[in-house]
C-alpha positions, -999 to +999 in steps of 0.1 A: +270+511+461+272+485+433+279+501+399+260+483+372+271+486+336+248+488+306+244+458+284+261+479+257+293+476+276+294+439+269+307+448+235+336+468+249+357+442+267+395+447+273+412+443+240+443+424+229+460+457+227+455+462+265+468+427+271+499+433+250+506+466+267+503+450+301+526+421+292+551+446+276+552+465+309+558+433+328+588+426+305+601+462+310+598+459+348+618+427+345+646+447+329+641+440+292+643+467+265+612+462+244+608+474+209+572+481+200+559+475+165+523+470+176+508+504+174+506+525+142+515+558+157+539+579+136+573+584+152+582+613+129+573+650+134+549+670+112+563+694+086+581+723+103+560+749+086+529+732+099+542+732+135+552+769+131+517+778+118+501+759+148+523+777+173+516+811+158+479+807+157+479+792+193+495+824+205+466+846+192+439+854+218+410+851+194+419+814+186+403+800+218+366+801+211+344+773+199+347+766+162+316+744+161+324+730+126+351+731+099+361+765+088+358+777+052+396+777+050+398+740+060+370+729+037+386+748+008+420+731+016+403+697+015+388+704-018+421+717-032+439+686-019+414+662-035+415+680-068+453+680-069+459+645-056+429+625-069+413+646-096+381+646-076+360+678-074+342+685-041+315+710-032+330+728-001+295+735+013+278+701+009+304+674+003+330+680+031+327+675+069+355+680+093+361+652+119+381+649+151+403+624+133+390+595+113+384+574+144+357+600+154+339+594+121+344+556+120+328+550+154+300+575+150+290+571+113+272+537+116+248+552+142+235+576+115+225+549+091+220+516+110+195+505+136+199+478+161+200+444+144+209+459+109+238+443+090+270+461+082+295+445+057+330+448+072+364+436+061+379+407+080+405+414+092+397+450+096+406+480+118+392+476+153+373+509+151+349+493+126+337+468+152+334+496+178+312+517+155+290+487+146+286+479+183+277+515+192+250+514+166+237+480+179+242+466+144+256+432+134+288+427+114+289+405+083+325+396+077+340+399+042+371+377+044+403+393+029+423+363+016+457+362+000+444+342-030+421+370-038+446+398-035+432+406-001+401+421-018+366+410-005+348+386-028+315+404-034+301+374-053+304+353-021+280+375-002+245+359-002+218+379-019+196+380+012+225+393+033+233+420+007+197+431+005+196+435+043+229+453+046+228+490+053+265+498+050+298+485+036+331+495+050+363+493+029+399+505+033+426+504+007+455+505+015+442+492+047+449+485+083+460+458+091+461+445+056+480+469+033+463+458+001+455+480-029+422+483-046+419+484-084+396+506-104+378+475-116+372+464-080+358+498-070+336+498-101+323+464-089+316+479-055+296+508-070+275+484-090+270+461-060+260+491-038+235+504-063+219+470-068+214+463-031+210+500-019+241+499+004+260+529+016+297+526+010+323+541+034+359+540+022+385+546+049+414+563+031+436+571+061+468+558+044+463+576+011+497+593+012+517+562+023+524+542-008+556+528-024+573+522-057+551+549-073+520+527-068+496+555-058+463+543-043+429+552-058+403+573-041+370+555-041+354+588-052+375+589-084+355+560-098+324+569-118+292+566-097+310+564-063+296+596-051+261+584-057+265+555-032+292+565-008+317+587+010+354+586+019+371+593+052+406+606+055+428+619+082+460+640+087+473+616+114+493+594+092+497+616+061+512+645+079+521+630+114+494+650+131+480+621+151+477+639+184+459+669+168+428+648+160+417+662+127+403+645+096+373+647+073+345+629+055+339+637+018+314+625-008+277+620-011+260+651+002+232+633+020+257+611+039+278+641+048+248+660+060+235+632+082+268+627+099+272+664+103+237+666+119+247+639+144+281+654+152+265+688+158+251+672+190+283+656+200+311+682+200+320+718+194+346+715+167+383+713+164+407+739+180+411+767+154+449+766+153+448+729+144+424+736+116+447+763+103+477+741+105+458+712+088+447+735+059+483+745+053+494+709+053+468+700+027+478+729+005+515+728+008+525+694+021+531+675-012+569+676-009+568+666+027+546+636+018+571+625-008+599+627+017+578+607+042+572+580+016+609+577+010+615+572+047+589+546+051+599+528+019+635+526+031+623+512+064+601+487+046+629+474+024+654+471+053+628+453+074+613+429+049+647+421+032+661+415+067+633+391+076+639+372+043+676+368+053+663+351+086+641+327+066+609+346+072+594+353+038+571+383+040+554+402+011+565+439+008+534+461+014+525+484-015+511+510+009+502+519+045+527+518+074+522+481+082+537+448+073+512+419+073+531+388+078+522+351+078+535+335+110+558+305+107+541+271+104+530+256+137+522+288+154+489+306+162+491+344+157+487+350+195+513+324+205+538+338+180+532+374+192+539+364+228+570+343+218+584+374+201+580+394+233+596+366+254+624+357+231+631+388+209+617+415+231+597+428+201+560+437+204+537+429+174+499+425+171+484+391+164+463+391+133+433+375+151+428+408+170+415+423+138+390+395+130+388+357+125+404+358+091+435+375+107+445+342+123+478+331+110+492+366+106+508+393+127+508+431+120+540+450+124+542+488+122+571+506+105+574+530+134+611+525+142+639+543+125+665+522+106+686+518+138+656+504+156+647+481+127+682+468+126+680+461+164+647+442+158+663+421+131+693+413+154+669+404+183+649+381+160+681+365+148+692+358+183+658+346+195+662+311+181+627+312+167+639+310+131+667+285+138+647+255+126+618+247+103+597+231+130+587+250+161+567+239+191+535+260+195+531+276+229 
């Protein structure tokens, strides 16, 4: 029998990540040791006290039923965390929704507010889940370019009025993925005013809220006056507390937005495993010291890596936050050709910027997911690759 796919599947073609993984495997099969900086998956463990709480709860017989939704304990921990870390007060009953990681929320939320053909304002480059969520809703993206000359902040004034009036949703992320830029309070205030004027819902993806450097703490969108009137914020414990495999996060903010997404999710899943909720609640309440130690580790890696690249002649800006380095490729290369050259000549895997949107061309994303020994090996491989030996390189 011939299996016919839905037209919807046309939006879900094999990604550059699949292509990179396949080529990486070819290189490994050929006997090369590949160092992967392409995926932002933490290589560090969660806090020991969180793992202990998870193990203890998992050993209890009553832990294995459906949870259906977030527990009161988890909601209260989220509210505590936001009050302590961002000075934002949250109503635990109406302004917090548990998610199965932020990816769950990002790909489902657009379906709650956008109909087929509606416009969604999305950062370019932006995290690939944004495009997935837009495609699932049958909506259309309107790209907001993130350019170096504008501090990698979208230029709201450049959005035509007719586009703004048609848009249902705006997605933002600071510090972001792949671009680790930081938003200012003035920019967020501009977003609030823009959203009110054009009746646009704002979703701020805050997954990297705990990964910041040099004391430059990022702002919660909800900390800006008026933000809760127009939007919500999504966060996750995957990167903040290295609980990526546990799949737990949350949506907070405007009660109507939270309610709508909760209504949809009540038809999609039966909640997160209770021991994971308990462990996550403990992390949110007692993880401040762990987060500080984690930041020191990532900052040390960042400095070693970026300073080492500079010594090779590759000048790259140090990220102020997130776990990524967003680097302009040397002159004469496309982002994809450069990424494959690094695999061939340096046995290092990175992600070409164009994978995240048209404005990502000319950049590569590199994740700080190797320890200092691994980073030193990356730098040595790059040095020996010959790629940075001359100013002019032939594009593949």
